[in-house]
Residue, then its C-alpha position, 0 to 999 in steps of 0.5 A: x677891420x684890423x682886429x677883433x676888438x675893433x670889429x666889436x666896435x664897428x656897429x657903433x662906428x657905423x651908426x655914428x658915421x651914418x648920423x654924420x652923413x644924415x646931418x650933412x644930407x649925403x646919400x648913398x648915390x653921392x657916395x657911390x658916384x664919388x667912390x666909383x662903386x654901386x649903391x648896393x655896395x655902399x649899403x653893405x658897407x654901412x651895414x658893416x659888411x665888407x667894410x675895410x679900414x681904408x673904406x671907413x676912412x674914405x667914408x669919413x672924408x665925406x663928413x670931414x672927420x678923421x677916423x680918430x674923430x669918428x671914434x671919439x664921436x662914437x665914444x661920446x654916443x656910447x658914454x654912460x655918463x649923464x647926457x641930460x642934467x636934472x631940472x635942479x642941476x640946470x637951475x643951479x647953473x642958471x642962477x650962478x653965472x660963474x658956476x655956469x662958466x666954469x662948468x661949460x669950460x670944463x666941458x670943453x676940456x679946460x682944466x681948473x689950472x687953465x681957468x685960473x691962469x687964463x681967465x684970472x679967476x681968483x682961487x677962492x671963486x674957482x674952488x667954490x665953483x668946483x666944490x659946488x659942481x661936485x656937490x651937484x654931481x656934475x664933476x668929481x673933485x679930485x686932489x690938487x683941484x683936478x676934476x673928472x666929469x660925471x657928464x658927457x661933454x656934449x650935454x643936452x640942455x632940456x628944451x623947456x629947462x632953466x638953462x635954455x631960458x637963461x641962454x634966451x635971456x643972454x641972447x636978448x641982452x647980448x643981441x645989440x652988442x653982437x650987431x655992433x661988432x662989424x669986425x667979427x663973422x656974421x651971416x643969416x639965412x631965411x628958408x621955408x622948410x618942412x618939419x622933417x627938414x627942421x629935424x634935420x636942421x637940428x642934426x646939422x646944428x649939432x654937427x656945426x657945434x662939434x666943428x666949432x669946438x674942434x676949432x677952439x680946441x685946436x687953437x687952445x693948444x696952438x701958438x701963443x698968438x692973442x686969443x679972445x672969447x667969442x660967443x658963436x650963436x646959431x638959432x632958428x626962429x619962426x617968422x610970419x612974413x604977412x604980419x607986422x612983426x614975427x612970431x615964435x613957432 
């Protein structure tokens, strides 16, 4: 690696890279075969031994991220800001749709000015939402309606919390309209997997969400071509193929 400062960050970069490799199901053998080195060499690299900048970039290619993106991903993992909201904070968001929308778009990098301009939110609604988010401790409201997040961008919603319940409600109420839009991408898959693979699927979904956000971020700063909001959903649901209906697991 090029300098001592980067060397101190190497364990975090390697840990983040290993997480991305696991999410994609890429093992040492596949990496070694592609790069033309031995498996023990790959193990040493992923232990931070003898790992050069060029080799780190080679490893990044296996998970389709640049070195810059890996650094950003690692920084998020090390961020000391809130990763999970309190029940009270989630409850407030789940009860106010405008508030939830403003917060989640800020999480995706939108500025209040972009929200006002692109989403045509009136000043009173926008300022009220920003002030409420500040009181909830989710953002710091700065002069000129600028904001600083007090959470990480990849917030982990509570598994049995208010926001997941609200998402479930939105899914139920929006499922029919989603099915009636044949012009948008759609697909499904059914598999029989173990608990261990289900945990790996959770990592894959995290990786998928990150790629979706990168796509939206790139488009946000791209040309002035017409754009629209799309709700992209992936979910797992346990089914009993021998029963008349299906059941949640």
